Structures are given as structure tokens and as C-alpha cells.
C-alpha positions in Angstrom: -2.7 -28.1 19.9 -2.2 -24.8 21.7 1.2 -23.6 22.9 3.8 -21.0 22.3 6.1 -23.2 20.2 3.5 -25.4 18.7 1.3 -25.2 15.6 -2.4 -24.5 15.8 -4.4 -27.2 14.3 -8.0 -26.9 13.1 -10.5 -27.3 10.3 -10.9 -24.7 7.6 -14.5 -23.7 7.5 -14.3 -20.7 5.1 -12.1 -18.5 3.0 -12.6 -14.7 2.6 -11.3 -12.2 0.2 -8.0 -10.4 1.0 -8.4 -7.4 3.3 -5.9 -5.2 5.0 -5.7 -5.1 8.8 -2.8 -2.6 8.8 -2.3 0.8 7.3 -1.9 1.4 3.6 1.9 1.5 4.1 1.8 -2.3 4.4 0.9 -4.9 1.8 -1.9 -7.4 2.6 -0.4 -10.3 4.4 -1.7 -13.8 5.1 -4.1 -13.9 8.0 -5.7 -16.8 9.8 -8.8 -16.1 11.8 -8.8 -18.8 14.5 -12.0 -19.4 16.4 -10.9 -20.3 20.0 -13.8 -19.9 22.5 -11.5 -20.7 25.4 -9.6 -17.5 24.8 -12.6 -15.3 24.0 -12.1 -11.8 25.3 -13.3 -9.4 22.6 -16.5 -8.9 20.7 -17.0 -7.0 17.4 -20.4 -5.4 16.8 -21.7 -3.5 13.8 -24.2 -0.8 14.8 -26.2 1.7 12.9 -24.7 5.2 12.8 -27.9 6.9 13.8 -28.3 4.8 17.0 -24.8 4.8 18.5 -25.7 6.2 21.9 -28.7 3.9 22.5 -26.8 0.9 21.2 -23.7 1.6 23.4 -25.9 2.1 26.5 -27.7 -1.3 25.8 -24.4 -3.1 25.2 -22.9 -1.7 28.5 -26.0 -2.6 30.5 -26.0 -6.2 29.0 -22.2 -6.6 29.6 -22.4 -5.4 33.2 -25.3 -7.8 33.9 -23.4 -10.8 32.5 -19.9 -10.0 33.8 -19.9 -7.2 36.5 -16.4 -8.0 37.7 -14.7 -6.5 34.6 -15.1 -2.9 33.4 -16.9 -2.3 30.1 -14.4 -0.8 27.6 -14.9 -0.2 23.9 -13.3 1.4 20.8 -14.5 2.2 17.3 -12.8 0.6 14.3 -12.9 3.9 12.3 -11.0 5.6 15.1 -8.4 2.8 15.1 -7.8 3.2 11.4 -7.7 7.0 11.7 -5.0 6.7 14.3 -2.8 4.9 11.8 -2.6 8.2 9.8 -2.1 10.7 12.6 1.2 11.8 11.0 -0.4 12.4 7.6 -3.3 14.3 9.2 -0.8 16.6 10.9 1.0 17.1 7.7 -2.2 18.0 5.8 -3.1 20.5 8.5 0.3 22.1 8.4 0.5 22.2 4.6 -3.0 23.7 4.5 -2.2 26.5 6.9 1.2 27.4 5.3 -0.3 27.1 1.8 -3.0 29.6 2.7 -0.5 32.0 4.2 1.8 31.7 1.2 -1.1 32.4 -1.2 -2.2 35.4 0.8 1.2 36.9 1.0 1.9 36.2 -2.7 -1.4 37.9 -3.7 -0.7 40.9 -1.6 2.8 41.2 -3.0 1.6 40.7 -6.5 -1.1 43.3 -6.0 1.4 45.9 -4.7 3.8 45.1 -7.6 1.1 45.6 -10.2 0.0 48.8 -8.6 3.5 50.1 -8.7 4.1 49.0 -12.3 0.8 50.5 -13.4 1.6 53.8 -11.8 5.0 53.8 -13.5 3.5 53.2 -16.9 0.5 55.4 -16.5 1.8 57.9 -19.1 2.6 55.1 -21.6 -0.8 53.6 -21.2 -2.5 57.0 -21.7 -0.5 57.8 -24.8 -1.3 54.3 -26.3 -5.0 54.9 -25.5 -4.9 58.3 -27.2 -3.5 56.6 -30.3 -6.4 54.1 -30.4 -5.2 51.2 -28.3 -8.1 49.1 -27.1 -8.8 48.1 -23.5 -8.0 44.5 -24.3 -4.6 45.3 -25.8 -3.8 47.5 -22.8 -4.7 44.7 -20.5 -2.4 42.3 -22.4 0.4 44.9 -22.2 0.1 45.3 -18.5 -0.5 41.6 -17.5 1.5 39.7 -20.1 4.8 39.8 -18.1 3.2 38.4 -14.9 1.6 35.4 -16.7 5.0 34.7 -18.3 6.5 34.6 -14.8 3.7 32.3 -13.6 4.3 29.9 -16.6 8.1 29.8 -15.8 7.2 29.0 -12.2 5.0 26.1 -13.5 7.9 24.7 -15.6 10.2 24.8 -12.6 7.9 23.6 -9.8 5.9 20.8 -11.6 8.8 18.4 -12.1 10.1 19.1 -8.5 6.6 18.5 -7.0 6.1 15.4 -9.1 9.4 13.9 -7.8 8.7 14.9 -4.2 5.1 13.5 -4.3 6.4 10.3 -5.9 9.0 9.8 -3.2 6.4 10.4 -0.4 4.0 7.9 -2.0 6.6 5.3 -2.0 6.1 5.0 1.7 2.7 3.4 1.0 2.2 0.0 -0.5 -1.2 1.2 -1.8 -1.6 4.7 -3.1 -3.1 6.8 -5.9 -1.3 7.5 -9.1 -0.2 11.1 -9.9 -2.0 12.2 -13.0 -1.6 15.3 -15.2 -5.2 16.3 -14.3 -4.1 17.1 -10.8 -1.5 19.6 -12.1 -4.0 21.1 -14.6 -6.4 21.9 -11.8 -3.7 23.4 -9.7 -2.4 25.5 -12.6 -5.9 26.6 -13.5 -6.5 27.7 -9.9 -3.2 29.6 -9.7 -3.9 31.3 -13.1 -7.4 32.4 -12.0 -6.0 33.8 -8.7 -3.3 35.7 -10.6 -5.8 37.0 -13.1 -8.1 38.3 -10.4 -5.1 39.9 -8.5 -3.6 41.5 -11.6 -6.7 42.5 -13.5 -8.1 44.9 -10.8 -5.4 47.5 -11.2 -4.8 46.8 -14.9 -8.5 47.4 -15.8 -8.6 50.5 -13.6 -5.5 51.9 -15.5 -6.9 50.9 -18.9 -10.3 52.6 -18.2 -8.8 55.8 -16.8 -9.4 58.9 -18.9 -5.9 59.7 -20.6 -6.5 63.4 -20.3 -6.4 63.2 -16.5 -3.0 61.6 -16.6 -1.4 63.6 -19.4 -2.4 67.0 -18.1 -0.5 66.3 -14.9 2.7 65.4 -16.7 
């Protein structure tokens, strides 16, 4: 039977595995694929990626030959799925831009702060070097405080980011799990960036001849 308020009746000819026809925000729901030739109006074709233009031209020519009264229109399944995540793509682009700007500004600020601190402690560093301090110990002296601040920042931001990411992922019925490895990679990248930013001025100060600094004091 076919009607708005009637049930569809038919014979089951096959069962397939569960698959999602919506975005990952929605759970897989029951779907019945009903073959009804009288209402046929759409055709799904799988084509080779390296022959898209030729295949589309062939399909268009065939369609216009068989039914010239209706225009030939088409869409790609991957584009349909991508459209489901337009908001997320915009968020990714915005976060990427602002994250890059934030890292750049932070590195410039850190570089300037280290340069100012090193200049303020130039005499101290020179005296320590005269008394036999090694380059490694001087580097530890000049950079230790910055890494302590970075570790404090990790302690504060990791729980907050974990909670924020967890709340955002709740919008999706299917999503990845947040693992410690993600934070370890992020922390390692930030520590490496901090090390490169801080070490330049610190190594320069540790390798400076102490006589050049002390004779001007």
C-alpha cells in the first residue's frame, strides 16, 4: 500500500550493517530502503576519482538523450557530508588563526622579557662565570623561572581545556576520546617553543666574555 497515512508493505530482500546517514551528532537510527520504481527520481553512481570529468560528461550526455525535458543536476556525497560540519570547519579555521597569532605574540613577549632580564643580570652572570660557573649552570639560572611559569600554566590550563573539550564533544553521538597523549604532545611542543625562545638570549649571555661586562661597571 502507498499513502500518507498508510503503512508500506513489501518483502525484505536483504539486511545491511548499520550506517549513519546523518552527521556524527546523531546516533544511527533505523532505516528502511524501499525500492519503489514508480517514484524513481534519483540515481547514485560510484565513479573513479581519476575520471570524474569524463564520467560526468558521459552521464550528462546519456541523461539528456534519455530525458531531455528535465535539466541534469548532480551533487557529490562527500560534499554533502562536508556540509554537515560547516560550523566545525569555521571553528577550526578561527582557532588556527588566533592560536597562531597568540603563539607569535607570546614568543615576542617572552623574547623581550628574557632580553630585559638577561641585561639586568649581566653583572651577576659575569661574576658567577669568573668564579667558575659552567655554561649549563648559567643557562639553568637564567631559564629556570620561565619553565616554572610554563609548568604552572600547564597545571591551570589542562583541567580547564579537558572540561571544555569534553563539553563540546558531548554534542556528538560519536566522537574520539580525550587521551593524556594529546596533552603530552601539546606540552612538548610548548616546551620546545619556550626553549628556543629563551635559549637564544641566555646562551648569548652565558658565552659573553665576563671582562667585557665587568669593565663597564
